[in-house]
N, C-alpha and C positions, 0 to 999 in steps of 0.2 A: 364556398363560401365562408365555413368557419375558419378556414386558414386564412383568408382575406381578412377577416374580423380580427384574428390573433395578431397577424402582423401590424394590423392598424393600432391595436392596443398597446403593444411594443413600442411604435413611434410614437405614440402621445407620451408614454412614459418618458421617454427620451427627451420630450419637447418640455417635460414637467420638470425633470430632476437633471439633466444634464447641465453641469456647472459650465461658464463661459470658457473657463480654461481647461483642456482634457486633460486628465490625469496620464502623465508619462512615464514610462517604463523601461529599464534596460533588458530585463529580463523575465522569465515566469516561472514560479515555482508551484508545479502541480502536485496536491497530495491526495491520494486514492485512499480513501479510510473505507476499508470493507466492515459490512455489520455495523455501521454507526446509525442507530436509530435517531430518527429527526426528534422525536418527543423528548427522547434522554438528552441530546444536545441542548435544546431550549431549555429544560428543566433545571441543568447543571449550570449552564450558562448563566441564568437568570439569578444563581444563587452565587456567582461571582466566581465560580470555581475552575472555569474555563475561560481565561484571559483572552487567549488567541482567537480560539473560536468565537467567542462572545463577541470580539470586537469586529469580526466579519459579519456578524448576526445585526448588529446595530448600526454598521458604518460601510455599507458595502451594497454589493447586488448579491440577492438571493433567488435563485429558481427551484421551484419542486419539481422533481424530474418524474416525468411518466412514461412507461413503456419499458421496454427490454424485460429479460428473464431475470427478476431478482432472485428467485429461487435458486438460480445456478450460479454461483458467481462469475466462474470464468465466461460462460456465455452473455452474463449482464456487462461485464468489464468490455468485453469484444464489441459489444452494441455501443456503448458509451465511448470506446476510444478508435472505432471504425466506423461508426455511423451505418448508413445503409450498406457498405460495402462489407462492414464485419458480418451482416446478416446472410449476404448473398456468398460471399467468400471466407469463411470463418478463420482460415489460416493468414488472412491478408489483413495485417494491421497498416492500413496506408498512412495512420499519422506519422509513424516512424519515418517511413518511406518519404512521404511529403516534407517533413522537417529536413531531413536528409539533401533531398534536392534543391531546398530552398537555402543550403548551408546554414542551417541553423544547429549549434552544436549542442546534441542532446546527453543528457546523462541520466541514466535511468538507474533506482535503486530499489532491489526487491520486486521488480515488476516480473510477474510468473512468467517462465520461460515462453509459456504457450503463448502469451500476447505480445511477445518481441520476434520481430521478423529475422530469421536465421542469417538471410544475407547481409545484416547490419553487423553481427559479430565482428568487431576487429577493425570496423570502420573509422576513420580518422574524424567522424562526425558524430559516433555514438560511442559511450564507455558506460561503465555502471558495476553495481553489484548483482548479478543473477538473482531472481528469485527461485523458489522451490519448481522441480519439476517432479511431480508426483511419481512418474515412470521411471526416471532415470536419476533424480538427484539424490538417491540416499544409497549408502552401502547396507546390503541387509534389506531392511524395511522401513516405512517411514513413520513407525508407530511408537520405539522404545519398548522397554519390558520393565514390568514390577516382579523383582525376585526375592526368594526367601534370604534372610541374612546370612544361614550358613552356607548357602550357595555361593552367596557373593563373598564373604571373608574367606572361603578357601579357593576362589577362583575356578570355581567349577560352572562356568556359565557358558551358555550357548554361543554358536558363532552369530555375528563376527566379533562378539565380544570377547570372546575366547583366545582372539589374536594378543589381547593385551590383559592376561589372566594375571601376570606378575605385577603390571601396573595398577590393575585394580584393587589387589591384595595390599598395595601399599598407599593405596589412596584412601581406603575405608578403614585402615588400623584404627584411627585416631577420629573419625568423623564423627560428630554429634549428630542427635536427631535434630530435624529441620536444617541441617547444614548440607552446601554442596560441595562437590571436589573440584578441582580445577580440571580444564579440559584434557582429556586423554587422548594422546593418538593410537589409531589403531591401522595395521597395514595387513591387507591379506597377502598371503604367500603367492610367489608366481604359479601360474603364467598370468594371472590376473593383475596383481600387484595394486590393486584400490588402495587408497589412503583417507581415511577419515578422522573426525573428532566425535568426541562424546564425553558427557559427565554423569556424576551419580548424585542423586539426592537420597539422603536417609529419611525415611517416612517415620519409622518408629524402630524400637528395638529388633524387631524382627523382619522388617522389610526395608527394601531399597527400590529406587526407581533408576534405570538408567535409560538416559535419553536415546533417540533417535541417533544414528551415527550418520553426521553430515559431512557431505564431500564436495570438492569444488566442482564449479561448472561453468561452462562457456568460456570466452576468451578471457574476461576478468575474472579470476577467481571468486567464487563466493565465500570463500575462507580470507581473503586479504582486503583491506584495502590501501591505496596508495596514498600517501600525502602529495598535496599538489605540489610541494616543494623540492618532491623526490625525483631525481631522473632516472635512478636505479631501478625505481617500482617496488622497494623493497618491502616486504609484508608489514604490517603494524598492527593488525586487530584481527581477530577471527570473528567472522560474522554467521550465525546459523540459520539456516532456512527454516520454514515453518515449524512450529510445534506441535506434536501429536501424542497419542498417548495408545496403549492397549492394557488390557487386563482389567476385571471388575475391581474397584476398590472403595470401600467407603470415604477413604480420604484423598480423592482426587481433586477436591476442592483447595487441598493443604499443598499440593506439589505442582500441578499442571499449570495454574495461574502464575505461580512463582517462576517455573521455567519459561512460560512464553512472555513474561515481563522482562526477564532478562535477555531473552534473546531480541526482544523489540529495542531494549535499551541500548544492546550492543549495535544494532543494525541502525538505530537512529545516530548514534554517535558516529558510524561512518558515513550516513549521509550527510552529517553535520560538517565533518571534513571535506566531504568531496563537494559541499557547498560553497567554499571558500574560492576554488579554481574558477578555470574559467569557462563558461556554459552561457548558452541563451534559454534553454527550455531544461528543467530537472523535472523529472517524474517519481515520486516515491511513494511506493504501496505499503501500507500498514496495515496486519492481518491480525494485531492483539486483540481488538475487539471481536473480532470474528471467532477466534479460538475461546476466549472466556465467554463470550454469549452463548456457543454452542454446548459448553460445560454446562451452565447453570440452566438452560433449556433442557437438556439431558435429563439433570437430577432434580430438578424442583417436581413437586407434586402438581399432578395437573388441575388440581382444585385450588393452588397457590397462584393466584396472579396470573391464570389462565396457563400457567406452566412456563410463562417468559419471565426473564429476569428484569426487574426495575431497575431505575436509574442509579437508585443506592447501591444495589448490587453490583454494579459495575464504575461505580463512582472513580475507585481509585485509579482503574485502568482508563478511564477517559482522561482524568487529570494528568497521567504519565503522558498519554499521546497527545494532547495539548501543550504541555510543556516542551516535550520534544519538536514539535513543529514550530514552536516559537523560536527554540534555539536553532533549527535550521535557517529560519526567514533572518535571524539576528546575523547569523554567519554569511549567509548570501549577500547582506549588505543594503543600503539604501537603493531605491530605486527598483526593487523587486518586487514585481506583483506576484500574491499569494492567490492562488485558486485549490479550493477544497471540493472535491467530490465524494459522495458516499453512495454507498448502496444499503439500504433501510433493511435490516435484519427483520424486524417487526412487520413490515408490509410483504416481505417476502414468504412470510409464514400465513399471514392473513389473507392473500391475495388482492388487498388494496391497491388501486390504480396507481398512488404516487409509489414510487421504487425506490428514490433517493434525493438527495439535496446537492445543489451547488452554491459554494459560497466564493465570492470575489471580493476582494479587498476593495475599499472605495476611499471616498475623501469625505465622508460624514453625512451624505445624502443616501439614505437607504433606500432600494428598490427591490418589492418583490414581485415575483411571476411564476408563471408555469411554463415548463419547456419539455420536449420529447428529448429522450436520451440520444436520438438521432442527430440532434442539433449540437452536441458537445464537440464532436470532431472536428467540423469547421469552425466553431467558436475558438478553441484553443489553437488553431492556426492563425485566426485572426488577431489573436492576442500575441503572437509571436511575429506579428506582421507580415503573414503570409497568405496570401489570396490564392483561392481553387477556381479558376477560370472554367466555368460550365454553364452551359443553358439548363441544367437541372432545376428541381424544384427549391425554392427559396426556404430555409431552414434554419439558419444561423440565428444565433442569439442577437438581435441587432443592438440592443441597448447595452449589453457588456462590451462588444467589439467596439461601440460608437466611444463609449464612457472612457475607457482605458488604452489609449494610443501609445503605442510602443515606441522608443528611440531607434528601433532597429532599421536600417536601410529596407523598404519595402520589397518583397520577393512575391512571385507568382508561381503557380503550380498548374501545370496544363494536363488536365485529368476530364476528359469530355462526359466521363460517365460518374464523376464525383459529384456531392452536395454543392449546391452553390452558396454562394455568401451574397447577403444584401449590400 
């Protein structure tokens, strides 16, 4: 009965707000914002500091998401991108398979490899920059290291950094406090012969931070981006995986957010370049907010704002992410529908029912609603003009798929156990 009332309410919203001419789009840009707190977005957007997200809030479709395990990022995004199938078969991301079956060219940027079906690697309908794989995505470990200045300046660092001892000594010889080196190549000797890149930050007179050593992963290397106009596929830009750190330091706020912001900026530039190419669906995963939120939450006193960072604490990171999304959308060109999905870090900690937010570009008529995370997977397919034929329960966000009609030729995917669309 409750489900019937919810469906009826959504239908009424459509009748009230659906314009006479349905909005048309050629392709869909999906941005996954990990640890983007809904309250922070509202606060900063109301101040005019988030023009891209602010426009979505006031002139589009907004749904508060409920359900899913927001405490564990990978589980949450599995539920969002795989619906019921993701909960029953965690390794099966049907969204990618269904898009491929419908001949929708899909580009993935920084989507964690755990969320990407391995059989799509190298497929002619899927390409992109792989996200981090915490088990195999790094040479050495995934944390980075804080080292004493005398150790670094003499090149007496531990593996795997020691393989680039000479380059380290050259890089730090005239490195000022709060400055960063260029990316340094490191290669492990045979028989492993693994290659990677890292960089060095000078924290103060007595210490340096050596970032994690990042390596290439999957069919399209995470360390490169290919220009849409380049037929040779020559590497143009290094893009690192997620940033992290090790060792206790009172200055962690001075160096890790800078590193994370730099990584995010390079990665978003890669996405912007890829956005100019030919694709139907592009999915970009942004983890900057999750990294910085975790730092603040760990360092703030438990009596200060409940130990959680405020919108002011993260204002610079939100503004950077908002601007990066805006540049991607501009590069994608007219006729691109922007969809933003979030995992709410604050509700993940508090245990509140609302676990995230969905914002969809609109035409000036704002609609607000509430939806379960399981409804996102079929809704994204609907926005890409893909229908899942099934006799299962109706969970699609009808208002979104009805308001935003695609110019793509309709396609269908026959999955008898998939979620049904209205």
